[in-house]
C-alpha positions in Angstrom: 24.1 -29.2 -28.7 24.0 -29.7 -25.5 20.7 -29.5 -23.8 20.5 -27.2 -21.0 17.0 -27.4 -20.6 17.1 -29.1 -17.1 19.1 -26.5 -15.8 16.7 -23.5 -17.3 13.7 -25.0 -15.5 15.3 -24.9 -12.4 16.5 -21.5 -12.9 12.8 -20.5 -13.8 10.6 -22.4 -11.4 13.5 -20.3 -8.6 13.4 -17.2 -9.9 10.2 -16.4 -11.6 8.3 -19.5 -9.9 7.0 -20.8 -13.2 7.9 -23.3 -16.4 9.6 -21.1 -19.3 8.2 -20.5 -22.2 9.4 -22.0 -25.5 10.8 -18.9 -27.0 12.8 -18.1 -23.6 13.9 -22.3 -23.5 15.3 -22.0 -26.5 16.5 -18.4 -26.5 18.2 -19.5 -22.8 19.4 -22.8 -24.2 21.2 -21.4 -27.5 23.0 -18.4 -24.6 24.2 -21.3 -22.2 25.3 -23.2 -25.4 27.4 -20.3 -26.6 28.9 -19.4 -22.9 25.9 -18.1 -20.5 27.1 -19.7 -17.3 23.7 -20.6 -14.6 24.7 -17.3 -12.6 24.3 -15.3 -15.4 21.2 -17.1 -16.2 19.9 -16.4 -12.9 21.1 -12.9 -12.6 19.2 -11.7 -16.5 15.8 -13.6 -14.7 16.3 -11.5 -11.8 16.9 -8.4 -13.7 13.6 -9.1 -15.7 10.6 -7.1 -16.2 8.6 -10.3 -14.9 10.7 -10.3 -11.7 10.3 -6.9 -10.9 6.0 -6.7 -11.5 5.4 -10.2 -9.6 8.3 -9.1 -6.8 8.2 -6.0 -6.5 9.6 -4.1 -3.8 7.3 -4.1 -0.5 7.4 0.2 -0.1 6.3 0.6 -3.8 2.3 1.0 -2.5 3.8 3.5 -0.3 5.9 5.6 -3.3 2.9 5.8 -5.5 -0.1 7.9 -5.8 -2.9 8.9 -8.3 -4.6 12.2 -9.7 -8.2 12.0 -9.2 -9.7 15.7 -8.7 -12.2 15.4 -6.3 -13.7 12.5 -6.1 -16.6 10.6 -5.3 -16.9 8.5 -2.2 -17.0 5.5 -4.1 -14.0 6.3 -6.6 -12.2 7.2 -3.1 -12.8 3.6 -1.7 -12.0 1.8 -5.4 -8.6 3.6 -4.9 -7.8 2.6 -1.7 -9.6 -0.6 -1.3 -9.5 -2.3 -4.8 -5.9 -0.5 -6.1 -4.4 -0.8 -3.0 -3.1 3.1 -3.8 -2.0 4.9 -0.4 -2.0 8.6 -1.8 -3.9 10.7 -4.0 -3.7 14.0 -5.1 -6.6 16.5 -4.9 -7.7 19.5 -7.0 -9.1 22.1 -3.8 -9.9 25.0 -6.6 -10.2 28.7 -4.9 -13.3 29.6 -7.9 -15.2 26.1 -6.6 -13.9 27.3 -2.5 -14.9 30.9 -3.1 -17.3 31.7 -5.9 -18.2 35.5 -4.6 -16.7 37.5 -2.2 -17.8 36.0 1.4 -19.7 32.9 0.0 -17.8 29.6 0.5 -18.6 26.4 -0.7 -16.9 23.8 1.3 -18.8 20.3 1.4 -17.5 18.7 -1.3 -13.7 19.5 -0.3 -14.5 18.4 3.8 -16.5 15.3 2.4 -13.2 14.3 0.1 -10.8 15.1 3.9 -13.3 13.0 5.9 -13.7 10.1 3.4 -9.4 9.9 2.4 -8.9 9.7 6.1 -11.6 7.2 6.4 -10.4 5.3 3.7 -6.2 5.1 4.9 -5.3 7.5 2.1 -3.1 10.5 2.2 -4.1 13.4 0.6 -1.9 16.1 -1.5 -3.9 19.4 -1.5 -3.5 21.5 -4.6 -4.7 24.8 -4.0 -4.7 26.9 -7.4 -6.8 29.2 -9.8 -8.2 32.8 -9.4 -11.8 33.4 -9.2 -13.6 35.8 -11.3 -14.5 38.3 -8.3 -10.5 38.0 -7.3 -9.1 38.6 -10.7 -6.3 41.2 -12.1 -8.4 41.4 -15.1 -11.6 42.3 -14.3 -13.0 42.5 -17.4 -12.4 39.7 -18.8 -11.5 37.5 -16.1 -10.3 33.9 -16.6 -8.8 30.9 -13.7 -5.7 31.6 -14.8 -5.4 35.3 -13.6 -2.7 36.6 -11.3 -5.4 38.0 -8.3 -5.6 41.4 -8.1 -4.8 41.3 -4.3 -2.7 39.5 -2.3 -4.1 39.5 0.2 -7.5 37.8 -1.1 -5.1 34.9 -1.8 -3.5 34.7 1.1 -6.9 34.7 3.1 -8.2 31.7 1.1 -4.7 30.1 1.7 -4.8 30.9 5.3 -8.9 29.3 5.9 -8.1 26.3 4.0 -5.5 25.2 6.4 -6.9 26.1 9.1 -9.8 24.5 7.9 -8.3 21.0 7.7 -4.7 21.7 9.4 -3.6 18.1 11.1 -5.8 16.2 8.1 -4.1 17.5 4.9 -0.6 17.4 5.6 0.5 18.3 2.0 0.0 21.5 -0.3 0.7 23.0 -3.4 0.0 26.2 -4.4 -0.9 26.4 -8.1 -0.1 23.6 -10.5 1.9 23.9 -13.9 2.2 28.1 -13.8 4.7 27.8 -17.1 1.5 27.2 -18.6 -0.6 30.6 -19.5 -3.9 27.9 -19.4 -3.4 27.7 -15.7 -1.3 31.0 -15.0 -0.9 34.3 -17.4 1.5 36.2 -14.8 5.0 36.2 -15.1 7.3 33.9 -13.5 8.8 35.9 -10.8 4.9 36.9 -10.0 4.0 33.4 -9.6 7.2 33.3 -6.9 6.5 36.5 -5.6 2.3 36.3 -5.5 1.8 33.1 -4.7 4.7 30.5 -4.0 6.3 33.2 -1.1 2.7 34.4 0.7 1.4 31.0 1.1 4.4 29.6 2.3 4.5 31.9 4.9 0.7 31.7 6.0 1.6 27.8 5.8 4.1 28.4 8.0 2.7 30.6 10.7 -0.3 27.8 10.4 0.7 24.7 11.1 4.9 24.3 10.7 4.7 21.1 10.7 3.0 21.4 6.8 4.8 20.4 3.9 5.0 22.2 0.8 5.6 20.8 -2.4 6.9 22.9 -5.5 7.2 24.4 -8.2 4.8 21.8 -10.0 5.8 22.6 -13.7 5.0 20.9 -17.0 7.9 19.9 -18.8 7.9 22.4 -21.7 9.5 24.6 -23.2 11.1 27.6 -21.3 10.9 24.9 -17.4 13.9 25.7 -16.2 14.1 29.4 -16.5 10.7 28.7 -14.0 12.6 26.1 -11.9 15.8 28.5 -11.7 13.2 31.4 -10.6 11.2 29.3 -7.8 14.2 28.2 -6.6 14.8 31.7 -5.2 12.3 30.5 -2.9 13.5 27.6 -1.8 13.5 28.0 2.0 10.0 27.8 1.1 10.1 24.4 -0.7 10.2 21.4 1.4 9.2 18.9 -1.8 10.7 19.5 -4.6 8.0 18.6 -7.5 7.6 17.9 -11.7 5.1 16.8 -14.2 5.7 14.9 -17.4 4.6 13.1 -19.9 6.7 10.8 -22.4 6.0 7.7 -24.7 7.0 5.6 -22.3 7.1 4.8 -18.8 11.1 4.7 -18.5 11.1 7.9 -20.0 9.4 9.6 -17.6 11.6 9.2 -15.4 15.0 8.7 -17.2 14.3 12.0 -19.0 14.6 13.4 -16.2 17.7 12.7 -15.5 19.1 13.1 -19.3 21.5 16.5 -19.7 21.8 17.4 -22.9 24.0 20.2 -24.8 22.8 23.5 -22.9 20.2 22.1 -21.7 20.5 20.4 -18.0 18.2 18.0 -16.9 15.5 18.5 -13.8 17.9 16.0 -11.5 21.2 18.5 -12.4 19.2 21.4 -11.7 18.5 20.4 -8.4 22.2 19.6 -7.7 22.9 22.9 -9.0 20.1 25.2 -7.0 20.9 23.5 -4.1 17.5 21.7 -3.0 19.2 17.7 -3.8 18.3 17.2 0.0 14.5 17.9 -0.6 12.4 14.6 -1.6 11.7 14.8 -5.3 7.9 13.9 -6.7 7.1 13.6 -10.2 3.0 14.4 -9.2 2.2 14.0 -12.6 2.7 11.7 -15.4 0.5 9.3 -17.5 -0.6 8.0 -21.5 -3.5 8.2 -23.3 -5.0 5.1 -23.4 -5.7 5.3 -27.1 -2.0 5.6 -27.7 -2.0 1.9 -27.5 0.8 1.5 -24.2 -0.8 2.7 -21.1 -0.8 -0.6 -19.5 3.4 -0.7 -20.4 3.1 2.7 -19.3 2.5 2.0 -15.6 4.6 -0.9 -16.1 7.2 0.8 -16.8 7.0 3.4 -14.4 7.2 1.0 -11.1 9.6 -0.9 -12.4 12.0 2.1 -12.9 10.7 3.3 -9.9 12.3 0.5 -8.0 15.9 1.2 -9.3 15.8 4.9 -8.9 15.3 5.9 -5.3 16.1 9.4 -6.1 12.5 10.1 -6.9 10.7 9.3 -3.6 7.1 9.6 -5.2 4.6 9.5 -8.4 1.5 10.4 -9.2 -0.1 9.0 -11.9 -2.8 11.1 -14.2 -5.3 9.8 -13.7 -8.6 8.0 -12.3 -11.3 8.4 -14.7 -11.9 9.7 -18.6 -15.5 11.0 -17.3 -18.4 12.0 -17.1 -19.0 13.4 -21.0 -14.9 12.8 -22.2 -15.8 9.8 -23.7 -12.8 7.3 -23.8 -9.7 6.7 -24.8 -7.7 9.2 -22.3 -5.8 9.5 -19.6 -8.3 7.9 -17.5 -7.5 4.2 -15.8 -11.4 3.7 -16.3 -13.6 4.5 -19.0 -16.4 7.1 -18.6 -18.7 4.0 -17.1 -16.0 3.5 -14.8 -15.3 0.1 -16.5 -11.5 -0.5 -15.9 -8.8 -0.7 -18.1 -6.2 -3.1 -18.7 -3.6 -0.2 -17.4 -6.0 -0.3 -14.1 -6.0 -3.7 -13.4 -1.8 -4.0 -14.0 -1.4 -0.9 -11.6 -3.4 -3.6 -9.2 -1.5 -6.8 -10.1 1.7 -4.9 -8.9 0.5 -3.3 -6.2 -0.9 -6.4 -4.6 2.6 -8.6 -5.4 3.7 -5.7 -3.4 1.3 -6.5 -0.7 2.4 -9.7 -0.7 5.7 -9.3 -1.0 5.2 -7.3 2.5 3.9 -10.2 4.5 
């Protein structure tokens, strides 16, 4: 059997910048003996997982973000300077901002916005969750309750948008309203009492604000919710969704897969006439105790380079702690030590930065 070792080594050196491993050398030698051409060998290496991770698109850093809740400055600095992330999604919880009528606590939100600007981070702000005093169920209030008065909601929206005008340009109004834990009202209530009034306020405060919606969890009747909310499509600048899957590839590719009587998200985007809007996946991730968190992050980075219709992906999330133990969705442990997924994300972002130079 002829030996193609020299040809294979040259291809590896040219495409991947390294020597082939023994297994790859043997496998490709067999394939070339069975008729694989040198051009096909190089094409296969160019399409390989390793190539995508070692030589990623220089635009990749601008397309990746991280959910960080309401973080301390040390986390913001690490995300920006050590990881190389440029986008963060931050929780602007109404019940924390305004715990009582007329009393406001902006301190942590002011700090996060100021520090994010200092570290070069773009903020996607999620304003949501009703304080007890504003609940439509005063006898048994929960943060998921619709506000008793739309005015109380639009007041806080106006205050937040005016306070951070010119510094926070992208806003979400509520989180996963199709999950009862987060919103106990109906889909019509969400559209007419939350999204549309908030969007009207945003347009009046600053027409350059970008509204990111609807932020649905990929669960149960999300398609009905999507169709209902898209009645307000003129209020939406960026279409977004949340999806968690067994693999990073499926987290994105499932959004394209039509099933009998279950159109994919991408099909619904076309049907509802919002294909002209950018699409962001603002939550996806994998628990580290699932065993494939690192691969999940790498797969997202790879598939994102193949799917330009997905403009941006935000991983969920930075840390497991405090008080949550380890093994969760965070890419650092409770004591802030990095997990393998952290190092994987850092490596691909650094490689993308090197490609840009």
